[in-house]
C-alpha positions in Angstrom: 0.0 -0.1 -0.2 2.8 2.6 0.8 4.2 2.0 -3.3 0.8 2.3 -4.3 -0.1 5.8 -2.2 3.6 6.9 -3.3 2.7 6.1 -7.0 -0.4 8.0 -7.1 1.2 11.0 -5.5 4.0 10.7 -8.4 1.2 10.1 -11.1 -0.9 13.0 -10.1 2.3 15.3 -10.0 3.6 13.8 -13.2 0.2 15.0 -14.8 0.6 18.4 -13.2 3.9 18.5 -14.9 6.0 19.0 -11.9 9.7 17.6 -11.5 9.1 14.5 -9.7 12.7 13.6 -9.5 13.5 14.8 -6.0 10.8 12.5 -4.2 12.6 9.4 -5.7 14.6 9.4 -2.5 11.5 8.3 -0.7 11.1 5.2 -2.3 14.1 4.1 -0.2 12.4 5.5 2.9 9.3 3.8 2.1 11.5 0.5 1.8 12.6 1.3 5.1 9.0 1.3 6.5 7.9 -1.8 5.1 11.2 -3.6 6.1 10.6 -2.0 9.8 6.7 -3.5 9.5 7.9 -7.0 8.4 10.6 -7.1 11.3 7.7 -6.0 13.8 5.8 -9.2 12.9 2.5 -7.3 14.3 3.9 -7.0 17.6 3.2 -3.0 18.9 5.9 -3.3 21.3 8.5 -4.3 18.5 7.2 -1.9 15.9 7.0 1.1 18.5 10.8 0.3 19.3 11.9 -0.1 15.7 10.2 3.1 14.5 11.3 4.8 17.3 14.8 4.0 16.5 14.3 5.0 12.8 13.0 8.3 14.1 16.1 8.7 15.9 18.2 7.8 13.5 16.6 10.3 10.9 16.6 13.0 13.4 20.3 12.5 14.1 20.9 12.3 10.4 19.1 15.3 9.9 21.1 17.1 12.3 24.4 16.4 11.2 23.5 16.9 7.6 23.0 19.7 5.3 21.1 20.5 2.2 18.5 17.8 0.8 20.1 15.2 2.8 18.6 17.1 6.1 15.4 17.8 4.4 15.0 14.5 3.3 15.9 12.9 6.7 13.7 15.5 8.8 10.6 15.0 6.4 11.0 11.1 6.8 10.6 11.3 10.7 6.7 11.9 9.8 6.6 8.9 8.0 8.2 6.9 11.0 5.7 8.7 13.5 2.9 7.7 11.0 2.8 4.2 12.8 3.7 5.2 16.7 0.4 6.3 17.9 -1.7 3.2 17.0 1.3 0.9 18.6 1.2 3.7 22.1 -2.5 3.3 22.1 -2.6 -0.2 22.1 0.2 -1.1 24.6 -1.4 1.5 26.8 -5.1 0.2 26.9 -3.8 -3.6 27.0 -4.9 -5.1 30.0 -7.1 -2.3 31.5 -10.2 -4.6 31.7 -13.2 -2.8 32.9 -11.1 0.4 33.3 -10.6 0.3 29.2 -12.7 3.2 28.3 -11.6 5.7 31.3 -8.0 4.7 30.3 -8.4 5.5 26.5 -10.2 8.5 27.3 -7.3 9.8 29.4 -4.6 8.5 26.7 -6.6 10.8 24.3 -6.8 13.8 26.7 -2.7 13.2 27.2 -2.2 14.1 23.3 -2.3 17.4 24.3 0.7 17.3 26.1 2.5 17.3 22.8 2.0 20.7 22.4 4.2 21.4 25.0 7.3 19.5 23.4 6.4 22.1 20.2 6.9 25.0 22.7 10.5 23.6 24.3 11.4 22.8 20.9 10.6 26.4 19.7 12.3 27.7 22.4 15.5 25.8 22.0 15.5 26.6 18.5 16.3 30.3 19.0 19.8 31.5 17.9 21.0 32.4 21.4 20.3 28.5 22.4 20.8 25.7 20.1 19.4 27.0 16.6 16.8 25.2 14.4 18.7 22.3 13.4 20.1 21.4 16.9 16.9 21.9 18.7 15.8 18.5 17.3 17.4 17.1 20.0 13.9 17.5 21.8 12.8 14.9 19.2 15.4 12.5 19.7 15.1 12.3 23.7 11.1 12.0 22.9 11.8 9.2 20.7 14.2 7.5 23.0 11.6 7.5 25.6 8.8 5.7 23.3 12.0 3.0 22.8 11.7 2.6 26.5 8.4 2.7 26.7 8.0 -0.2 24.1 10.6 -2.0 26.3 8.9 -1.3 29.7 5.4 -2.0 28.3 6.1 -5.1 26.5 7.8 -6.5 30.0 5.0 -5.3 32.5 2.2 -6.8 29.8 4.2 -10.0 29.8 3.8 -10.1 33.6 0.3 -9.8 33.3 0.0 -12.6 30.9 -0.3 -10.6 27.7 2.1 -11.3 25.0 1.6 -10.1 21.5 4.5 -12.6 20.4 2.1 -15.4 21.0 -0.6 -16.1 18.5 -4.2 -16.3 20.1 -6.4 -19.5 18.8 -10.1 -20.1 18.9 -12.8 -17.8 18.3 -16.4 -17.5 18.9 
């Protein structure tokens, strides 16, 4: 599906007579997404860990590089983030039982906290502090926490008898 969506994007831009050659590099990023998804084998904790590490890698490349390499690296972070929320949500509500509705409501309300991260990065981006490119260390710290969360949540859920590596059998 990622290649199909990418193909439609390229086709529409080609029909509009735009230069699409700068977008070819994203084919490699989509390969990284597919490989990460295959390596996760459907396990949300593993997928969260893999894509958090890919996000960290892309941010560090973006901070250390310049020119179009930096642009491609920073833009690819958004693609790596696209898979994170479903994994976070799945891990956060697993094992809540009768408190699942309440827990998911609190989780949705906590999304607002992400706005404070933007304020922090914006403040650090000033020339008197880190500057724009180095302010992305805030993102690296966030991804590092998500990687930690993936490892910790897997351990906690396994203690509760929830293991996403074990395939459930049976049905209705």
